[in-house]
C-alpha positions in Angstrom: 78.8 97.1 145.0 78.3 93.3 146.8 77.9 90.5 144.2 78.6 87.0 143.6 81.5 86.2 140.9 79.7 83.1 139.3 82.9 82.7 137.3 84.6 81.6 140.6 84.5 78.1 142.0 82.9 77.6 145.5 85.6 77.0 148.1 83.8 75.1 151.3 85.0 76.4 154.8 85.3 74.3 157.8 83.7 75.1 160.8 83.2 74.5 164.4 79.9 75.8 166.3 80.0 76.5 169.8 77.2 77.0 171.9 77.8 78.7 175.2 75.6 77.9 177.9 75.1 76.8 181.6 71.3 75.1 180.9 71.4 74.1 176.8 72.1 70.7 175.5 72.3 69.5 172.0 68.8 68.5 171.7 67.8 71.7 173.1 70.2 73.8 170.9 68.3 75.9 168.7 70.9 78.6 168.3 73.7 75.7 167.3 71.2 73.9 165.0 70.9 77.1 163.2 74.2 77.9 162.2 74.8 74.1 161.6 72.2 74.2 159.1 73.2 77.3 157.6 76.6 76.3 157.0 76.0 72.4 155.9 72.8 74.5 153.4 75.7 76.6 151.9 78.3 73.5 151.0 80.4 73.9 153.9 81.5 71.3 156.4 80.5 71.4 159.9 83.8 69.9 161.7 83.1 70.0 164.7 80.4 71.1 167.2 80.2 71.6 171.3 78.4 73.2 174.1 80.4 74.5 177.1 79.3 76.4 180.1 79.6 79.9 180.5 83.0 80.0 182.3 85.7 82.2 181.0 88.5 79.6 181.1 86.2 77.0 179.4 85.2 78.9 176.6 88.7 80.1 175.9 90.4 76.1 176.4 87.8 75.0 173.3 88.8 78.1 171.5 92.0 77.6 171.0 91.9 73.6 170.8 89.9 74.4 167.7 92.3 77.3 166.4 95.0 74.5 166.8 93.0 71.6 165.0 94.3 72.0 161.3 90.8 70.6 160.1 88.9 73.8 161.2 88.8 77.0 159.5 86.6 79.1 161.3 84.6 79.0 164.7 80.9 80.4 165.3 80.2 80.9 169.0 76.7 81.4 170.3 75.6 82.7 173.3 77.3 84.7 176.2 77.7 88.0 174.6 74.9 90.1 176.7 75.6 92.1 179.5 74.8 90.1 182.8 77.6 88.7 185.2 77.3 85.0 183.5 78.2 86.5 180.0 81.9 86.1 179.7 81.9 85.0 176.0 83.7 87.9 174.5 86.1 88.1 177.4 87.1 84.5 176.6 87.2 85.1 172.9 89.6 88.4 173.2 91.8 86.1 175.6 92.3 84.1 172.5 92.3 86.6 169.7 95.7 87.9 168.1 93.8 90.1 165.9 90.2 91.8 166.4 87.8 92.4 163.7 86.5 95.2 165.2 84.2 96.1 162.2 81.9 92.8 162.8 80.5 94.2 165.7 79.3 97.4 163.8 78.3 96.1 161.1 76.3 93.0 163.4 75.0 95.9 165.4 73.5 97.7 161.8 72.0 94.4 160.7 70.3 93.8 164.2 69.2 97.5 164.1 66.8 96.8 161.2 65.1 93.7 162.8 65.2 94.7 166.4 65.5 98.4 166.5 67.4 99.8 169.4 67.8 96.4 171.6 71.0 96.0 169.3 72.5 98.1 171.6 72.7 95.3 174.4 74.8 92.8 172.1 78.6 92.8 172.2 79.1 90.5 169.3 83.0 90.3 168.2 85.2 88.5 165.9 88.7 88.1 165.5 91.6 85.5 164.3 93.8 83.9 165.7 96.2 80.8 164.5 94.8 81.3 161.2 91.3 80.5 162.3 88.8 82.8 162.4 86.7 83.5 165.7 82.7 84.9 165.7 81.4 85.4 169.0 77.3 85.8 168.2 74.5 86.2 170.6 72.7 83.1 171.8 69.3 83.4 169.8 68.3 81.6 166.8 67.4 84.9 165.2 70.7 86.8 165.8 72.3 83.8 164.5 70.4 83.7 161.5 70.9 87.6 161.1 74.6 86.8 161.3 74.9 84.1 158.9 72.4 85.6 156.0 73.6 89.3 156.6 77.3 88.7 157.0 79.1 86.1 157.5 77.4 83.5 154.3 78.9 86.2 151.8 81.8 86.6 153.6 82.6 82.9 153.6 81.5 82.6 149.8 85.0 82.7 147.8 82.9 83.9 145.1 81.8 87.1 147.0 83.0 90.3 145.6 84.8 93.0 145.8 86.3 90.6 148.7 85.7 88.1 151.3 87.5 86.1 154.5 88.3 83.1 152.4 90.6 84.8 149.7 92.9 85.7 152.7 93.2 82.3 154.4 96.4 81.7 153.3 97.9 85.0 154.9 96.4 85.2 158.0 99.3 83.4 159.8 102.1 84.4 157.8 103.5 86.5 160.9 103.9 82.9 162.7 105.8 81.6 159.9 108.1 84.5 159.7 109.6 83.9 163.4 
């Protein structure tokens, strides 16, 4: 059963938040604000934040830049995970991933089903790892960002979460790169 082990120390994680939108700026970025507030409210660090247009190459370039930055441990993107022609965030993420975390999309769908019913099938939320950095593509609504953080990411990025969490395997995420 999932629980917090209070005998362990909290370890802050350094996050970047990327909003994908052709129309938003920082003053109108409610989803980015939601993620930033939850990150900082949990005791983590907001290391970077940006908005890029719905352009696959631009999204992938920003993800790669942040994956190369030693001051960023995880990237949460919001927007561009739907089904329309301009929704290319998932493809951009997959261009960058070394390994995909397939279960994230499944668990996110289960969480979403409780909130929005069968409309959850319209999301293509996904996650992966590249260059020792976690990458998550979330839908562009504040509600979806809240659900992803509150029900999945907030727990998995808490080192005290048991039986396991993303933080405890940080040191091994890039071990395959060190062997070359």
